[in-house]
C-alpha positions in Angstrom: -118.0 99.1 -83.5 -116.3 98.0 -80.3 -117.7 98.9 -76.8 -115.5 102.1 -76.8 -118.6 104.3 -77.1 -119.5 103.4 -73.5 -117.2 106.1 -72.2 -118.9 108.7 -74.4 -121.1 111.1 -72.4 -124.8 111.6 -72.4 -126.5 114.6 -70.9 -130.3 115.1 -70.1 -131.8 118.4 -71.1 -133.4 119.6 -67.9 -137.2 119.8 -67.9 -137.5 117.7 -71.2 -137.5 114.2 -72.4 -134.5 115.1 -74.6 -131.0 113.8 -74.1 -127.8 114.9 -75.7 -125.7 111.9 -76.8 -123.3 110.9 -79.5 -124.8 109.8 -82.7 -125.4 106.0 -82.9 -125.8 103.7 -85.9 -129.5 103.3 -85.3 -130.1 107.0 -85.6 -129.9 107.2 -89.4 -133.7 106.8 -90.0 -134.6 109.3 -87.3 -132.0 111.8 -88.7 -133.4 111.3 -92.2 -136.9 112.1 -91.0 -135.8 115.2 -89.1 -133.7 116.5 -92.0 -136.4 115.8 -94.6 -139.0 117.9 -92.7 -136.5 120.7 -92.1 -135.4 121.7 -95.6 -137.3 124.9 -95.5 -136.0 126.2 -92.2 -132.6 124.5 -91.5 -131.7 124.2 -95.2 -131.8 127.9 -95.6 -128.7 128.2 -93.4 -127.1 124.8 -93.6 -126.6 123.5 -97.1 -126.3 119.8 -96.0 -130.1 119.9 -95.3 -131.3 120.2 -98.9 -134.2 119.1 -101.1 -133.5 115.5 -102.2 -131.6 114.7 -98.9 -131.1 111.0 -99.0 -131.1 108.4 -96.2 -127.6 107.5 -97.3 -126.5 111.0 -96.3 -127.8 110.3 -92.8 -125.9 107.0 -92.6 -122.7 108.8 -93.8 -123.2 111.5 -91.2 -123.6 109.1 -88.4 -120.5 107.2 -89.4 -118.6 110.5 -89.8 -119.7 111.6 -86.4 -118.7 108.4 -84.7 -115.3 108.5 -86.4 -114.9 112.1 -85.2 -115.4 111.1 -81.6 -112.8 108.3 -82.0 -110.3 110.7 -83.6 -111.0 113.6 -81.3 -111.8 115.9 -84.2 -115.5 116.2 -84.0 -117.8 115.9 -81.0 -121.3 115.7 -82.5 -124.3 115.1 -80.3 -127.8 114.1 -81.3 -130.6 115.8 -79.5 -132.7 112.7 -79.0 -136.2 112.5 -77.5 -136.3 109.4 -75.3 -140.1 109.3 -75.4 -140.8 109.6 -79.1 -137.4 108.2 -80.2 -137.2 111.2 -82.6 -134.1 113.2 -83.4 -134.9 116.8 -82.3 -131.7 118.2 -83.8 -128.0 118.1 -83.6 -125.2 120.0 -81.9 -121.4 119.7 -81.8 -118.0 121.0 -81.4 -115.8 121.2 -84.5 -113.1 123.4 -86.2 -110.7 123.0 -83.3 -107.8 125.4 -82.9 -105.5 123.3 -80.6 -102.9 126.0 -80.1 -105.5 128.5 -78.7 -107.8 125.8 -77.2 -110.9 126.9 -79.0 -113.6 125.4 -81.1 -116.8 126.2 -83.0 -120.2 125.1 -81.6 -122.9 124.6 -84.2 -126.5 123.5 -83.8 -129.7 122.9 -85.6 -133.3 121.9 -84.5 -135.8 120.1 -86.7 -138.6 122.3 -88.1 -141.5 121.0 -85.9 -139.5 121.4 -82.7 -138.0 124.9 -83.3 -138.8 127.7 -80.8 -139.1 125.5 -77.8 -135.7 126.3 -76.3 -134.0 122.9 -76.9 -130.8 124.4 -78.5 -130.5 127.3 -75.9 -130.7 124.7 -73.1 -128.2 122.4 -74.8 -125.5 125.0 -75.7 -124.2 125.5 -72.2 -124.1 121.7 -71.6 -122.0 121.2 -74.8 -119.8 124.2 -74.0 -119.2 122.9 -70.5 -118.2 119.5 -71.9 -115.7 121.4 -74.1 -114.3 123.3 -71.2 -114.2 120.6 -68.6 -113.5 117.5 -70.7 -111.7 118.8 -73.8 -109.7 121.6 -72.0 -111.1 124.4 -74.2 -110.9 128.0 -73.0 -113.2 129.5 -75.7 -116.2 128.3 -77.7 -117.4 130.3 -80.7 -120.9 130.3 -82.2 -120.8 131.7 -85.8 -124.0 132.1 -87.7 -125.2 134.1 -90.7 -126.0 137.7 -89.7 -129.5 137.2 -91.0 -130.1 134.0 -89.1 -132.1 135.6 -86.3 -133.2 132.3 -84.7 -129.7 131.1 -84.3 -128.6 134.5 -83.0 -131.4 134.5 -80.4 -130.4 131.0 -79.3 -126.8 132.0 -78.8 -127.8 135.0 -76.7 -130.3 132.9 -74.6 -127.5 130.4 -74.0 -125.3 133.1 -72.5 -122.9 133.6 -75.4 -121.5 137.1 -75.8 -122.0 138.9 -79.1 -118.6 140.0 -80.3 -119.3 141.5 -83.7 -119.8 140.8 -87.4 -117.1 139.0 -89.4 -117.4 139.9 -93.1 -117.8 137.0 -95.5 -117.1 134.6 -92.6 -119.4 131.9 -94.0 -120.2 130.6 -97.5 -123.8 129.4 -97.9 -124.2 127.6 -101.2 -121.8 129.6 -103.3 -122.5 132.9 -101.6 -120.2 134.5 -99.0 -122.2 136.0 -96.2 -121.4 138.1 -93.2 -121.7 136.3 -89.9 -122.4 137.2 -86.3 -119.7 135.9 -83.9 -120.5 135.0 -80.4 -118.1 133.8 -77.8 -118.4 131.7 -74.6 -115.7 131.4 -72.0 -116.0 129.4 -68.7 -117.2 132.4 -66.6 -120.1 133.0 -69.0 -121.5 129.6 -68.0 -121.4 130.5 -64.3 -123.6 133.5 -65.1 -126.0 131.3 -67.1 -126.3 128.9 -64.0 -127.1 131.9 -61.8 -129.9 133.2 -64.0 
């Protein structure tokens, strides 16, 4: 890679040693470790995190994420612990609707770091990046209706519950209903005040 990634943003997570930054080539081993320990929790909702997950899949993801930044189609961040050098999870903006200036915001946190508020702190940062840098006017968080941890995270991050979309997601081969949350710029102002 060239030095182009130097303009890519990095954001500290307040009160933690975790930073949000684009995926880097050296992250494959740490991602593989995080995914391997998270099959039971993350894999239930995100089929990419499966039994038999291979290191090559981590390498492919990192390359895909970097290409996404260069092409402006995917803005994927690693939640990276600067003290332990561990991947805490991942978060990103994808599924852009250019006409309506919206995107999906997805996230996951490794099994041993769940329940500590990392994703809820990071969601407003990534949404703000979407609004201020990418010119978005709306960010959606869509998660399986039964994925209560992701739903709590969306709510803690200030996203507004808008309803259930029937068969909005397919997990494995099974269509599932999904809770839809929305964030617009004024929602972030309310999060900052609380």
